[in-house]
C-alpha positions as semicolon CSV with decimal commas, in nm:
position;residue;x (nm);y (nm);z (nm)
1;M;-1,710;-1,274;2,953
2;N;-1,620;-1,305;2,584
3;V;-1,280;-1,239;2,427
4;S;-1,387;-0,893;2,310
5;L;-1,460;-0,794;2,668
6;K;-1,121;-0,914;2,780
7;H;-0,956;-0,706;2,509
8;A;-1,151;-0,398;2,608
9;L;-1,060;-0,444;2,973
10;T;-0,693;-0,471;2,890
11;A;-0,722;-0,143;2,700
12;M;-0,850;0,015;3,019
13;I;-0,556;-0,129;3,208
14;A;-0,331;0,018;2,943
15;S;-0,468;0,362;3,016
16;L;-0,368;0,328;3,378
17;L;-0,021;0,207;3,286
18;R;0,037;0,480;3,032
19;A;0,223;0,794;3,141
20;H;-0,062;1,011;3,019
21;R;-0,010;1,362;2,895
22;S;-0,313;1,587;2,868
23;R;-0,205;1,709;2,525
24;D;-0,021;1,516;2,255
25;Y;-0,042;1,800;2,004
26;E;-0,081;2,176;2,018
27;G;-0,151;2,377;1,707
28;P;-0,406;2,585;1,521
29;A;-0,760;2,461;1,466
30;S;-0,843;2,309;1,129
31;D;-1,125;2,122;0,957
32;H;-1,025;1,809;1,156
33;F;-0,881;1,961;1,477
34;D;-1,085;2,176;1,716
35;G;-0,785;2,315;1,903
36;R;-0,780;2,028;2,151
37;R;-0,884;1,706;1,984
38;F;-0,894;1,565;1,631
39;Y;-1,214;1,452;1,461
40;N;-1,348;1,317;1,132
41;P;-1,478;1,621;0,941
42;W;-1,739;1,442;0,729
43;D;-1,894;1,255;1,024
44;K;-1,829;1,366;1,381
45;S;-2,040;1,090;1,535
46;G;-1,870;0,800;1,706
47;R;-1,916;0,526;1,963
48;G;-1,890;0,595;2,335
49;L;-1,847;0,388;2,649
50;G;-2,216;0,303;2,657
51;D;-2,189;0,145;2,315
52;L;-1,877;-0,038;2,423
53;F;-2,056;-0,185;2,724
54;K;-2,347;-0,289;2,501
55;W;-2,107;-0,473;2,270
56;W;-1,935;-0,643;2,566
57;F;-2,255;-0,788;2,702
58;T;-2,455;-0,855;2,385
59;G;-2,187;-0,951;2,131
60;S;-2,158;-1,305;2,000
61;A;-1,804;-1,376;1,888
62;T;-1,709;-1,661;1,656
63;P;-1,427;-1,867;1,814
64;W;-1,077;-1,842;1,668
65;P;-0,805;-2,106;1,680
66;K;-0,524;-2,042;1,926
67;S;-0,260;-2,062;1,655
68;V;-0,236;-2,100;1,278
69;P;0,089;-2,183;1,096
70;N;0,202;-1,977;0,801
71;V;0,216;-2,155;0,465
72;R;0,422;-1,898;0,269
73;V;0,764;-1,750;0,337
74;D;0,853;-1,547;0,029
75;A;1,187;-1,393;0,123
76;P;1,192;-1,035;-0,008
77;P;1,486;-0,918;-0,218
78;E;1,724;-0,659;-0,080
79;R;1,590;-0,390;-0,316
80;I;1,351;-0,342;-0,605
81;H;1,475;-0,074;-0,842
82;G;1,314;0,145;-1,105
83;Q;0,940;0,132;-1,153
84;S;0,900;-0,232;-1,048
85;L;0,687;-0,290;-0,738
86;R;0,674;-0,573;-0,486
87;I;0,452;-0,592;-0,179
88;T;0,504;-0,854;0,091
89;S;0,249;-0,933;0,362
90;I;0,406;-0,962;0,706
91;G;0,068;-0,992;0,878
92;H;-0,219;-0,774;1,002
93;S;-0,137;-0,424;0,865
94;T;0,238;-0,479;0,840
95;T;0,351;-0,485;0,478
96;L;0,681;-0,428;0,302
97;I;0,654;-0,204;-0,004
98;Q;0,957;-0,218;-0,234
99;T;0,995;0,016;-0,531
100;A;1,235;0,280;-0,669
101;G;1,518;0,138;-0,458
102;K;1,332;0,208;-0,132
103;N;1,203;-0,030;0,135
104;I;0,894;0,102;0,312
105;L;0,728;-0,073;0,607
106;T;0,368;0,001;0,704
107;D;0,246;-0,020;1,065
108;P;0,523;-0,261;1,172
109;V;0,421;-0,499;1,453
110;W;0,641;-0,799;1,533
111;S;0,535;-0,824;1,898
112;D;0,340;-1,126;2,016
113;R;0,062;-0,914;2,165
114;A;-0,106;-0,593;2,052
115;G;-0,103;-0,428;2,392
116;P;0,113;-0,272;2,663
117;L;0,427;-0,432;2,808
118;G;0,386;-0,739;2,590
119;L;0,151;-0,882;2,855
120;F;-0,193;-0,744;2,769
121;G;-0,412;-0,719;2,463
122;P;-0,495;-0,972;2,189
123;K;-0,229;-1,232;2,114
124;R;-0,139;-1,303;1,754
125;V;-0,258;-1,637;1,619
126;R;-0,020;-1,625;1,322
127;P;0,350;-1,543;1,357
128;P;0,495;-1,264;1,142
129;G;0,529;-1,384;0,786
130;I;0,897;-1,283;0,768
131;P;1,118;-1,268;1,080
132;L;1,237;-0,916;1,148
133;D;1,601;-1,024;1,109
134;N;1,519;-1,135;0,754
135;I;1,365;-0,805;0,649
136;P;1,607;-0,607;0,431
137;R;1,727;-0,268;0,549
138;V;1,426;-0,042;0,599
139;D;1,438;0,315;0,469
140;V;1,094;0,442;0,576
141;V;0,835;0,340;0,834
142;L;0,476;0,464;0,796
143;V;0,266;0,462;1,116
144;S;-0,102;0,528;1,050
145;H;-0,218;0,586;1,411
146;N;-0,142;0,499;1,770
147;H;-0,354;0,189;1,840
148;Y;-0,141;-0,096;1,973
149;D;-0,199;-0,317;1,672
150;H;-0,050;-0,046;1,448
151;L;0,204;0,142;1,660
152;D;0,427;-0,111;1,837
153;L;0,704;0,051;2,041
154;P;0,929;-0,259;2,072
155;T;0,925;-0,307;1,696
156;L;0,997;0,060;1,629
157;A;1,287;0,045;1,877
158;A;1,433;-0,261;1,704
159;L;1,404;-0,101;1,361
160;W;1,556;0,224;1,485
161;K;1,849;0,045;1,645
162;R;1,917;-0,159;1,332
163;D;1,840;0,072;1,039
164;R;1,772;0,430;1,155
165;P;1,475;0,456;0,914
166;R;1,271;0,770;0,861
167;I;0,964;0,718;1,078
168;I;0,660;0,912;0,956
169;A;0,339;0,943;1,157
170;P;0,040;1,179;1,184
171;L;0,039;1,481;1,416
172;G;0,072;1,414;1,787
173;N;0,250;1,078;1,765
174;A;0,617;1,177;1,787
175;G;0,626;1,191;2,166
176;L;0,487;0,841;2,195
177;T;0,717;0,688;1,934
178;Q;1,021;0,844;2,099
179;K;0,947;0,645;2,412
180;G;1,040;0,336;2,216
181;A;1,412;0,409;2,185
182;P;1,656;0,683;2,293
183;G;1,712;0,932;2,015
184;L;1,440;0,791;1,789
185;C;1,328;1,053;1,538
186;C;0,967;1,065;1,419
187;E;0,852;1,314;1,156
188;E;0,490;1,425;1,193
189;L;0,256;1,515;0,910
190;D;-0,091;1,667;0,900
191;W;-0,336;1,554;0,633
192;W;-0,223;1,669;0,287
193;Q;0,133;1,742;0,400
194;S;0,422;1,557;0,238
195;L;0,790;1,463;0,263
196;D;1,039;1,368;-0,006
197;I;1,226;1,048;0,077
198;A;1,409;1,025;-0,256
199;P;1,423;1,232;-0,576
200;E;1,147;1,015;-0,723
201;V;0,952;0,917;-0,409
202;R;0,728;1,141;-0,200
203;I;0,514;1,045;0,101
204;H;0,181;1,222;0,156
205;A;-0,031;1,195;0,470
206;T;-0,396;1,172;0,367
207;P;-0,732;1,138;0,544
208;A;-0,880;0,828;0,704
209;H;-1,201;0,782;0,903
210;H;-1,091;0,655;1,242
211;W;-0,983;0,766;1,591
212;S;-0,685;0,735;1,824
213;A;-0,610;0,634;2,182
214;R;-0,368;0,426;2,385
215;G;-0,612;0,418;2,677
216;I;-0,941;0,577;2,787
217;L;-0,812;0,925;2,876
218;D;-0,639;1,023;2,552
219;R;-0,906;0,960;2,289
220;R;-0,842;1,163;1,971
221;N;-0,543;1,346;2,122
222;A;-0,330;1,238;1,823
223;L;-0,420;1,231;1,455
224;W;-0,477;0,922;1,238
225;A;-0,406;0,907;0,866
226;S;-0,366;0,708;0,549
227;F;-0,062;0,753;0,324
228;V;0,004;0,798;-0,045
229;V;0,344;0,690;-0,178
230;E;0,398;0,894;-0,494
231;T;0,639;0,738;-0,744
232;Q;0,713;0,765;-1,115
233;G;0,580;0,413;-1,158
234;G;0,242;0,509;-1,016
235;N;0,094;0,600;-0,680
236;I;0,035;0,357;-0,394
237;C;-0,206;0,422;-0,107
238;F;-0,208;0,258;0,236
239;F;-0,491;0,266;0,487
240;G;-0,408;0,116;0,827
241;D;-0,758;0,151;0,973
242;T;-1,057;0,337;0,835
243;G;-1,432;0,339;0,826
244;Y;-1,600;0,380;0,489
245;A;-1,773;0,710;0,576
246;A;-1,990;0,696;0,264
247;G;-1,669;0,685;0,058
248;E;-1,566;1,043;0,139
249;P;-1,198;0,989;0,232
250;F;-1,140;0,787;-0,085
251;R;-1,311;1,041;-0,308
252;Q;-1,101;1,325;-0,165
253;I;-0,781;1,130;-0,220
254;R;-0,881;1,033;-0,574
255;E;-0,955;1,397;-0,655
256;R;-0,605;1,500;-0,547
257;F;-0,398;1,213;-0,683
258;G;-0,595;1,051;-0,961
259;S;-0,606;0,674;-0,996
260;F;-0,372;0,438;-0,813
261;R;-0,134;0,166;-0,913
262;A;-0,204;-0,020;-0,589
263;A;-0,428;0,026;-0,285
264;L;-0,364;-0,147;0,048
265;L;-0,701;-0,161;0,222
266;P;-0,817;-0,311;0,556
267;I;-1,097;-0,568;0,549
268;G;-1,109;-0,706;0,905
269;A;-1,247;-0,622;1,252
270;Y;-1,593;-0,525;1,122
271;E;-1,848;-0,716;1,331
272;P;-2,085;-0,621;1,480
273;R;-2,155;-0,357;1,216
274;W;-2,359;-0,132;1,443
275;F;-2,047;-0,083;1,655
276;M;-1,756;-0,127;1,415
277;A;-1,878;0,063;1,109
278;A;-1,763;0,394;1,257
279;A;-1,402;0,276;1,255
280;H;-1,357;-0,027;1,027
281;M;-1,472;-0,113;0,677
282;N;-1,624;-0,447;0,599
283;P;-1,497;-0,631;0,289
284;E;-1,768;-0,495;0,059
285;E;-1,690;-0,138;0,165
286;A;-1,321;-0,205;0,102
287;A;-1,409;-0,326;-0,248
288;R;-1,612;-0,010;-0,308
289;A;-1,320;0,201;-0,179
290;F;-1,098;0,016;-0,428
291;Q;-1,333;0,121;-0,707
292;I;-1,351;0,484;-0,593
293;L;-0,971;0,505;-0,582
294;G;-0,949;0,370;-0,935
295;A;-0,679;0,126;-0,828
296;R;-0,533;-0,128;-1,071
297;S;-0,438;-0,367;-0,791
298;G;-0,563;-0,412;-0,436
299;I;-0,411;-0,580;-0,130
300;A;-0,644;-0,670;0,156
301;H;-0,496;-0,665;0,507
302;H;-0,591;-0,619;0,876
303;H;-0,737;-0,966;0,927
304;G;-0,648;-1,316;1,039
305;V;-0,373;-1,228;1,289
306;F;-0,513;-1,043;1,594
307;R;-0,868;-1,109;1,704
308;L;-1,024;-0,764;1,749
309;S;-1,395;-0,818;1,681
310;D;-1,668;-1,081;1,648
311;E;-1,625;-1,229;1,299
312;G;-1,442;-1,558;1,247
313;I;-1,080;-1,574;1,142
314;N;-1,156;-1,662;0,778
315;Q;-1,476;-1,460;0,737
316;P;-1,311;-1,145;0,595
317;V;-1,156;-1,338;0,306
318;T;-1,483;-1,523;0,238
319;D;-1,681;-1,198;0,246
320;L;-1,428;-1,025;0,021
321;K;-1,460;-1,294;-0,246
322;A;-1,838;-1,255;-0,241
323;A;-1,815;-0,875;-0,257
324;L;-1,578;-0,881;-0,552
325;L;-1,818;-1,108;-0,738
326;R;-2,116;-0,882;-0,666
327;L;-1,928;-0,570;-0,775
328;G;-1,773;-0,724;-1,085
329;I;-1,412;-0,693;-0,966
330;A;-1,178;-0,966;-1,087
331;P;-1,043;-1,156;-0,785
332;E;-0,692;-1,160;-0,926
333;V;-0,666;-0,779;-0,908
334;F;-0,778;-0,744;-0,543
335;R;-0,603;-1,011;-0,342
336;S;-0,577;-1,113;0,020
337;L;-0,215;-1,224;0,040
338;A;-0,124;-1,511;0,268
339;V;0,089;-1,402;0,562
340;G;0,444;-1,420;0,429
341;E;0,342;-1,396;0,064
342;G;0,500;-1,149;-0,178
343;W;0,334;-1,006;-0,489
344;S;0,524;-0,846;-0,776
345;L;0,287;-0,602;-0,945
346;S;0,297;-0,476;-1,299
């Protein structure tokens, strides 16, 4: 039994442990909601249990080390004001975006495991780049979807207790997030809806090509999304998880918002392609998404922390470098930050 199989089995256990509700969201049908479940409008195909079993028993995973120390600890400032922008990698899809006097955390996960009760699921091989106690006061938390490596209830509870941030998530996720802490408030958005978090900062929920579930009985009950942070200094987009989907989500977002100052794009958990392509981009697809979005700067994430698929721990960074070379993208404009590294962007 390989590590991928163990992870899949723990997801099944999670479904049994979860207090399952038959419906996480009720509302009118739309181009990505059929009245009961959400779907990807440009490609409704996906992978089922049969495909999962095939991966379990035919996959060939590259071994990962049990632990890797961090080499950077760039302590973030308390605030970044005006049009300046700083992005700090905490690890996996957790990043701290600082601009216009606001501190925005994406998909915050400080737990040791990406799974239920802190006992199941993949264990992180790198610690968080910045301890949670050393993160400045958080104003906004963006949660892209409900997978354990993106929506971590203990971390949300700790942030809520300390800072009372505005927690923003796609439709159908409020009930789950509120289990993390008494009184926790989560604001839900559908694709293309928005919230103002300051006079000069607006958050938009935008499409992504993915799926949702905390177990095996609640697949696609809640929506998944990317986010656009609209500021006077330029727009920033964040994708927690997404497939490439022939570039369609990125084209739609570019049509609405124009080019981007910065794009945070996932590059990990992509092998084997026959199974993972429906949910995760590989590094070359992430580079193509960067081009479609017209971004000036790119930050690669979702790799090197939790083992979720078959590629080696360093393969995403190696493959990204090769893809940037093939596509003629300067490596200094699309970077994979070290865990704990901060980048001040122009």
